[in-house]
Each structure stands twice: as C-alpha cells, then as structure tokens.
C-alpha positions as CSV (number, residue, x, y, z in Angstrom):
1,M,25.7,-38.6,44.1
2,R,27.8,-41.2,42.3
3,T,26.9,-44.1,40.1
4,Q,28.7,-46.2,37.5
5,V,26.5,-45.3,34.4
6,V,24.2,-42.4,34.0
7,I,21.5,-43.1,31.4
8,I,19.8,-40.0,29.9
9,G,16.3,-40.9,28.7
10,S,13.7,-43.4,30.1
11,G,12.3,-44.7,26.9
12,P,12.6,-48.4,26.0
13,S,16.3,-48.2,25.2
14,G,17.3,-46.4,28.4
15,L,15.1,-48.7,30.5
16,L,16.4,-51.9,28.8
17,L,20.0,-50.9,29.2
18,G,19.4,-49.9,32.8
19,Q,17.7,-53.2,33.6
20,L,20.4,-55.3,32.0
21,L,23.1,-53.4,33.8
22,G,21.3,-53.6,37.1
23,S,20.8,-57.4,36.7
24,N,24.6,-57.7,36.3
25,G,25.4,-55.7,39.4
26,I,26.3,-52.5,37.5
27,D,24.8,-49.4,39.3
28,N,23.0,-46.9,37.1
29,V,20.7,-43.9,37.4
30,I,18.2,-42.9,34.7
31,L,17.3,-39.2,34.2
32,D,14.4,-38.0,32.1
33,R,13.1,-34.4,31.5
34,V,9.4,-35.5,31.5
35,G,7.2,-37.6,33.8
36,R,6.3,-41.2,33.9
37,D,2.8,-40.7,32.8
38,Y,3.8,-38.7,29.7
39,I,6.2,-41.5,28.6
40,L,3.6,-44.1,29.0
41,G,1.1,-42.0,27.0
42,R,3.2,-42.1,23.8
43,V,2.1,-44.6,21.1
44,R,4.9,-46.0,19.1
45,A,6.0,-49.1,17.1
46,G,5.2,-52.6,18.0
47,V,6.9,-55.1,15.7
48,L,9.7,-56.9,17.5
49,E,12.6,-58.8,16.0
50,Q,13.6,-62.0,17.7
51,G,16.8,-60.4,18.9
52,T,14.7,-57.7,20.7
53,V,12.4,-60.4,22.2
54,D,15.5,-62.3,23.5
55,M,16.9,-59.1,25.1
56,L,13.6,-58.4,26.9
57,D,13.7,-62.0,28.1
58,E,17.3,-61.5,29.4
59,A,16.1,-58.4,31.2
60,G,13.5,-60.4,33.0
61,V,10.4,-58.6,31.4
62,G,9.2,-61.1,28.8
63,R,6.4,-62.8,30.7
64,R,3.5,-60.5,29.6
65,M,5.0,-60.1,26.1
66,H,4.9,-63.9,25.6
67,A,1.4,-64.1,27.0
68,E,-0.2,-61.2,25.1
69,G,2.1,-60.6,22.1
70,L,1.2,-61.9,18.7
71,P,3.7,-64.0,16.8
72,H,3.7,-63.3,13.1
73,E,5.2,-65.8,10.7
74,G,4.6,-63.7,7.5
75,I,3.6,-60.4,6.0
76,S,1.6,-59.6,2.8
77,L,2.5,-57.3,0.0
78,A,-0.5,-55.9,-1.8
79,F,-0.3,-54.7,-5.4
80,D,-2.1,-55.4,-8.7
81,N,-5.3,-55.9,-6.6
82,R,-3.9,-59.0,-5.0
83,L,-2.2,-60.1,-1.7
84,H,1.2,-61.8,-2.0
85,R,2.3,-63.4,1.3
86,I,5.9,-63.5,2.3
87,D,6.5,-66.6,4.5
88,L,9.0,-65.1,7.0
89,T,9.3,-68.3,9.1
90,G,9.5,-70.6,6.1
91,L,12.3,-68.6,4.5
92,T,14.3,-67.8,7.7
93,G,13.1,-70.1,10.5
94,K,12.3,-67.0,12.5
95,H,9.3,-64.8,13.2
96,V,8.5,-61.3,14.5
97,T,6.3,-60.5,17.5
98,V,3.7,-57.7,17.7
99,Y,3.7,-56.1,21.1
100,G,3.3,-52.4,21.7
101,Q,6.1,-50.2,22.7
102,T,4.0,-48.6,25.5
103,E,3.6,-52.1,26.9
104,I,7.3,-52.7,26.8
105,T,8.0,-49.4,28.5
106,H,5.4,-50.3,31.2
107,D,7.0,-53.8,31.8
108,L,10.5,-52.3,32.1
109,M,9.3,-49.5,34.5
110,D,7.6,-52.0,36.7
111,K,10.8,-54.2,36.7
112,R,13.0,-51.3,37.5
113,D,10.8,-50.3,40.5
114,E,10.9,-53.9,41.6
115,S,14.7,-54.0,41.3
116,G,15.1,-50.8,43.4
117,L,17.0,-49.0,40.7
118,T,16.9,-45.2,40.6
119,T,14.9,-43.2,38.0
120,I,14.7,-39.4,38.3
121,Y,11.7,-38.0,36.3
122,K,11.1,-34.3,35.5
123,A,14.8,-33.6,35.7
124,A,15.3,-30.2,34.2
125,N,18.4,-28.8,32.4
126,V,20.1,-32.2,32.2
127,Q,23.6,-31.8,30.8
128,P,26.5,-34.2,30.4
129,H,30.0,-32.9,31.2
130,D,33.7,-33.9,30.7
131,F,32.9,-37.1,28.8
132,D,36.1,-36.7,27.0
133,T,37.9,-37.4,30.3
134,D,38.0,-40.3,32.8
135,A,35.8,-38.4,35.2
136,P,32.5,-37.5,33.4
137,Y,29.5,-36.2,35.3
138,V,25.9,-35.1,34.6
139,T,24.1,-32.1,36.1
140,Y,20.4,-31.5,36.4
141,D,17.8,-29.4,38.3
142,K,15.0,-30.8,40.3
143,D,12.5,-28.8,42.3
144,G,14.6,-25.7,42.0
145,I,17.8,-27.5,43.3
146,S,20.9,-28.2,41.2
147,H,22.3,-31.7,41.4
148,R,25.4,-33.5,40.1
149,I,26.0,-37.2,39.4
150,D,29.6,-38.4,39.0
151,C,29.9,-41.5,36.9
152,D,32.2,-43.6,34.7
153,F,30.1,-43.6,31.6
154,I,27.1,-41.7,30.1
155,A,24.5,-43.3,27.8
156,G,22.5,-40.9,25.7
157,C,19.1,-42.6,25.1
158,D,17.2,-39.4,24.9
159,G,16.1,-39.3,21.2
160,S,16.8,-37.2,18.2
161,H,16.0,-33.9,20.0
162,G,17.7,-34.8,23.3
163,V,20.7,-33.1,25.0
164,S,23.2,-36.0,24.4
165,R,23.9,-35.4,20.8
166,Q,23.6,-31.7,21.2
167,A,26.4,-31.8,23.8
168,V,28.9,-33.3,21.4
169,P,31.1,-30.8,19.5
170,Q,29.5,-30.4,16.1
171,D,32.9,-30.6,14.3
172,T,33.3,-34.1,15.6
173,V,30.0,-35.4,14.2
174,R,29.2,-36.3,10.5
175,T,25.6,-36.7,9.7
176,Y,23.8,-38.3,6.8
177,E,20.2,-37.6,5.9
178,R,17.5,-38.3,3.4
179,S,14.0,-36.7,3.7
180,Y,11.1,-38.3,1.8
181,P,8.5,-36.2,-0.1
182,F,5.5,-37.5,1.7
183,G,4.3,-38.5,5.2
184,W,2.3,-41.2,6.9
185,L,-1.2,-40.3,8.2
186,G,-1.8,-42.9,11.0
187,I,-4.7,-43.7,13.2
188,M,-5.4,-46.1,16.1
189,A,-8.8,-47.5,16.7
190,E,-10.3,-50.1,19.0
191,V,-11.3,-52.5,16.2
192,P,-10.0,-55.9,15.1
193,P,-7.3,-55.9,12.5
194,A,-8.0,-56.4,8.8
195,D,-5.8,-59.5,8.7
196,H,-3.9,-61.6,11.2
197,E,-0.6,-60.4,9.7
198,L,0.6,-57.0,8.4
199,I,-0.4,-55.8,4.9
200,Y,2.0,-53.5,3.0
201,A,0.1,-52.0,0.0
202,N,1.5,-50.3,-3.1
203,H,-1.3,-48.5,-5.0
204,P,-1.6,-45.8,-7.6
205,R,-3.2,-43.6,-4.9
206,G,-0.2,-44.2,-2.6
207,F,1.1,-46.6,0.1
208,A,-1.0,-48.0,2.9
209,L,-0.3,-50.2,5.9
210,C,-2.6,-52.5,7.9
211,S,-1.1,-53.2,11.3
212,M,-2.2,-53.9,14.8
213,R,-1.2,-53.6,18.5
214,S,-3.5,-56.5,19.6
215,E,-6.4,-58.6,18.4
216,H,-8.7,-55.7,19.3
217,R,-6.6,-52.6,18.6
218,S,-5.6,-51.7,15.0
219,R,-3.0,-49.3,13.6
220,Y,-3.5,-48.1,10.0
221,Y,-1.5,-45.7,7.8
222,V,-1.9,-44.1,4.4
223,Q,0.7,-42.2,2.5
224,C,-0.2,-38.5,2.4
225,S,1.2,-35.1,1.4
226,L,3.4,-33.2,3.8
227,D,1.0,-30.3,3.3
228,D,-2.0,-32.3,4.6
229,R,-3.5,-31.3,8.0
230,I,-5.0,-33.6,10.6
231,E,-8.3,-31.6,10.6
232,D,-8.7,-32.3,6.9
233,W,-8.9,-36.0,7.6
234,S,-12.1,-37.1,9.2
235,D,-12.3,-40.8,10.3
236,E,-14.8,-41.4,7.5
237,R,-12.4,-40.0,4.9
238,F,-9.5,-42.0,6.2
239,W,-11.4,-45.3,6.2
240,D,-12.6,-44.7,2.7
241,E,-9.1,-43.9,1.5
242,L,-7.6,-46.9,3.2
243,R,-10.0,-49.3,1.6
244,R,-9.4,-47.8,-1.8
245,R,-5.7,-48.7,-1.6
246,L,-6.3,-52.3,-0.6
247,P,-7.3,-55.4,-2.7
248,K,-11.0,-56.3,-2.4
249,E,-10.3,-59.2,0.0
250,A,-8.3,-57.0,2.3
251,A,-10.7,-54.1,2.1
252,E,-13.6,-56.3,3.1
253,G,-11.7,-57.3,6.2
254,V,-11.4,-53.6,7.5
255,T,-13.6,-52.9,10.5
256,T,-14.2,-49.2,10.9
257,G,-14.7,-47.3,14.1
258,P,-13.8,-44.0,15.8
259,S,-10.1,-43.3,16.1
260,F,-8.6,-42.4,19.5
261,E,-5.2,-41.3,18.0
262,K,-4.4,-39.6,14.7
263,S,-1.2,-38.1,13.5
264,I,0.8,-37.2,10.4
265,A,4.5,-38.1,10.5
266,P,7.2,-37.1,8.0
267,L,9.6,-39.8,6.9
268,R,13.4,-39.5,6.9
269,S,16.6,-41.4,7.2
270,F,19.3,-40.0,9.5
271,V,22.6,-41.3,10.9
272,A,25.2,-39.5,13.0
273,E,28.7,-40.9,13.1
274,P,30.4,-41.9,15.3
275,M,28.1,-43.0,18.1
276,Q,30.7,-42.7,20.8
277,F,32.6,-39.6,22.1
278,G,34.9,-40.5,24.9
279,R,32.7,-41.9,27.7
280,L,29.4,-40.7,26.1
281,S,27.7,-43.2,23.9
282,L,24.6,-42.4,21.8
283,V,21.8,-45.0,21.6
284,G,18.8,-45.3,19.3
285,D,17.1,-42.2,18.0
286,A,19.9,-40.0,19.5
287,A,22.1,-41.5,16.7
288,H,19.9,-42.5,13.9
289,I,16.3,-42.3,12.5
290,V,14.7,-44.7,10.0
291,P,11.4,-44.5,8.2
292,P,8.9,-46.8,9.8
293,T,8.4,-48.9,6.7
294,G,10.7,-51.7,7.8
295,A,9.7,-51.6,11.5
296,K,13.4,-51.0,12.5
297,G,13.3,-48.0,14.8
298,L,12.8,-49.7,18.2
299,N,14.7,-52.8,17.1
300,L,17.8,-50.7,16.1
301,A,17.7,-49.1,19.5
302,A,17.7,-52.6,21.1
303,S,20.6,-53.7,19.0
304,D,22.5,-50.6,20.1
305,V,21.7,-51.5,23.7
306,H,23.0,-55.0,23.1
307,Y,26.4,-53.7,21.9
308,L,26.7,-51.1,24.6
309,F,25.7,-53.5,27.4
310,E,28.2,-56.1,26.2
311,G,30.9,-53.4,26.2
312,L,30.0,-52.1,29.7
313,R,29.7,-55.7,31.1
314,G,33.1,-56.5,29.7
315,H,34.5,-53.3,31.3
316,Y,33.2,-54.0,34.7
317,L,33.0,-57.8,35.0
318,E,36.0,-58.8,32.8
319,K,38.2,-55.8,33.1
320,S,38.4,-55.5,29.3
321,S,37.9,-52.3,27.3
322,A,37.6,-54.1,24.0
323,G,33.8,-54.2,23.8
324,I,33.3,-50.6,24.9
325,D,36.0,-49.3,22.5
326,A,34.4,-51.1,19.6
327,Y,30.8,-50.0,20.4
328,S,30.4,-47.4,17.7
329,L,31.9,-49.5,15.0
330,K,29.8,-52.6,15.8
331,A,26.6,-50.6,16.2
332,L,27.0,-48.6,13.0
333,S,27.6,-51.7,10.9
334,R,24.2,-53.0,11.8
335,V,22.6,-49.6,11.7
336,W,23.6,-48.9,8.1
337,K,22.2,-52.3,7.0
338,A,18.9,-51.5,8.6
339,V,18.9,-47.9,7.2
340,R,19.4,-49.6,3.7
341,F,16.6,-51.9,4.2
342,S,14.2,-49.3,5.5
343,W,15.2,-47.0,2.5
344,W,14.6,-49.9,0.1
345,M,11.2,-50.8,1.6
346,T,10.2,-47.2,1.4
347,T,11.3,-46.8,-2.3
348,V,9.6,-50.0,-3.4
349,L,6.2,-49.4,-1.6
350,H,5.6,-45.7,-2.0
351,R,4.6,-43.6,-5.0
352,F,7.1,-40.8,-5.4
353,P,5.8,-37.5,-7.0
354,D,8.8,-37.2,-9.3
355,T,8.8,-40.8,-10.6
356,D,8.5,-41.0,-14.4
357,A,7.1,-43.8,-16.5
358,F,10.4,-45.7,-16.5
359,G,10.8,-45.5,-12.8
360,Q,7.3,-46.7,-12.2
361,R,7.8,-49.8,-14.4
362,I,11.0,-50.5,-12.5
363,Q,9.1,-50.4,-9.2
364,E,6.5,-52.8,-10.6
365,A,9.2,-55.1,-11.9
366,E,10.8,-55.1,-8.4
367,L,7.6,-56.1,-6.7
368,D,6.9,-58.8,-9.2
369,Y,10.4,-60.2,-8.7
370,L,10.0,-60.1,-4.9
371,V,7.0,-62.4,-5.0
372,H,8.2,-64.8,-7.7
373,S,11.8,-65.2,-6.6
374,Q,12.5,-67.3,-3.5
375,A,16.0,-65.6,-3.3
376,A,14.5,-62.1,-3.4
377,A,11.8,-63.0,-0.9
378,A,14.4,-64.6,1.4
379,S,16.4,-61.4,1.4
380,L,13.4,-59.4,2.3
381,A,12.4,-61.9,5.1
382,E,16.0,-62.1,6.5
383,N,16.1,-58.3,6.9
384,Y,12.5,-58.0,8.2
385,V,12.9,-60.6,11.0
386,G,16.3,-58.9,11.9
387,L,19.9,-59.5,11.0
388,P,22.0,-61.2,13.7
389,Y,23.9,-59.1,16.3
C-alpha cells in the first residue's frame, strides 16, 4: 500500500490531522493498535480554546459541538472562603467551550467514515522506518499478516507511550521534565455541575476543581497524595472532601450522586525536543505532557496539528517546504508558553508539601494580586482562552 501521510494514532489529534488533510485532497492512512470502542471509551479533557474550535469547524465537524457545547465566558478562583470571578471574555474578547474529548473523537470518526478515508484499528507491532530518508514507510501486523505502507511523511500522534517517539534515536532527543508531589483524584457523575463555570479552589486541605462535561454530567477533582488508592476513596468520602475545600456558596451548589468513573492521575510537565526527525513529526502527547490545571493538553495537540497541517498543505499544494521545515520550531514556541502557564497555574493553586511559611504567604499574595489587578487577570485570561497560533 502507498499513501502520502501515515498517521500513527487515532485519538483527536490524529483524526483531526487526517480530516484536514483529506479535505484538502491529501491522502492519508491512520493506524492504531487498539479498537474503535476502546478509544471512544476513554474519558478525557473537555475545555476547548477558540483556536481548537475553529480547527474543528475547518474540519467540518463543528455542528454538534456548537449545538451541545457550553460556551464559558469566565472562571472562578476560590480562596479565603470566597469566589473571585475572572471575566475571560471581558478581558480578552474570547471564550472557551466545554465539549468532551470523547464527543470530539466520535464526531471525527463519523466524519472520517463519511469521507471514505482509511483507518486500520487493532494494528499490531506498528513501526516507522527510514524517516531520515526521502522514502519512509510503516510496517504493522493485522490478523497474523505483515503489512507495509510506503509514504512521504509520518505523523506520530500516538501519545507518550507510543512507538513514534520510541523509534527516534535517543541521542537525538533532549527531554525536560518536572514531576509534582501530588495527584488528582477525579470522578465523573451524572449530576448537574456546582456552577455554570469552572471553579478552581485553593484551600489549606489542598486544591479542588469543579468542572463539567454537560449540563447533566459533572467532573470533579481533589488534590491527593500519590500514595492514595482508589479503594480508599468512597463516593461519600470524596463528596465530603470536595465540599470542605469550597466556599460555602459553591459547596451548597454541589449535587452528589454515584460516580461512574474514578481515577487518580499523577501530574507532570514533559517536553521532548525537537518534535521533528526527518520525515517523522511528533504531535501532542507524543512530544509533550502538561498538568491538567490549565486545560492545555488537548488544545496543545490541536495547535501542533495546525502547524503540521499547514506545513503539509504547503508541501503538497504550494510545492513549498518552508512550513514543514519550520514545524518543530513553531510548535515548540507555543508549547513552552503553554507549559509555563500550566506550571504556573499548578504552583499557584496547589498546596505543596515542602512549602514553608514564606512560600505560603507568597502564594496568597499572588492570588490576591490576580483578583485585584486587571493586568494580572488579563494575563491569566489571555493564556486560558489560548494564545494565537
């Protein structure tokens, strides 16, 4: 088989890239080691920057997002037993949209089927080859038979544990990492959200986040120890702890109910440089990880797709290599700004076990400055709604 671009990974970034390429007449094949149902069963982020929304519209999959998504014009910071609203739209003229990643994936899968583009699920032993030459190819096994796809370019959209980054010679990659000394215990429940916008809480007992996926499905988190176990957290214990960390007015808005998903996630920042190795480009989690505090993971993957798509479109439709050659440099410039913002949000909102009295007072001063300085609030809002591509 031959195609122009092989995309490894059928998460939102791989599907979005494939749809944008296909809509511009650029042939592509997507490979994934797991099945469609498994991918649709994963619960992930759901706060979309305007740039991500615009790209989904460009890919022709925005109809349901606009009908069912929730536009948010602000967020609230909770500390000192009070809610302090940050007016995102008033400060930037932009807003974010809450729409679940699973729904985005579903929309993109349906559009790809409608477009007649090829996706190969449950492809075992996927491996990119010769991407440092002008004739790269990808091999995989399916139903006990080995296959080869020749191509012009390979896009690694297969996450932090995927084969794409592993295929790169390790002496050509430089990595940067920061691990945080706590995790997020998160639950999903079929209950209305505590507020119509997200609440980020800083409390002596630890961070908490009130989020949602729809008007009837809520997503909540509390900061926890990395030593905690899921079985130690009953629903009742979680709801009690969440409400303790919220101001009274927010706690009274929490509707409790049985959780249908519960997990503990460690937090870390990670960047691999460069993001391009010959004709193999890394996209999204294959190249970088951010803590979820700033809601940047999915949005960073979308901005990577933007730069890679523009480069590939320039190569095929304009016969120019300028865009594809500059992919890593352009993507990393925006990646590091988002990594900085996510690190900053994490340090401002969480209680660190090694923070002394001086550090605690600095954090309190930072929060007070944020809600009383228009310039500081505008900086937060600008980053939260998304920096321009």
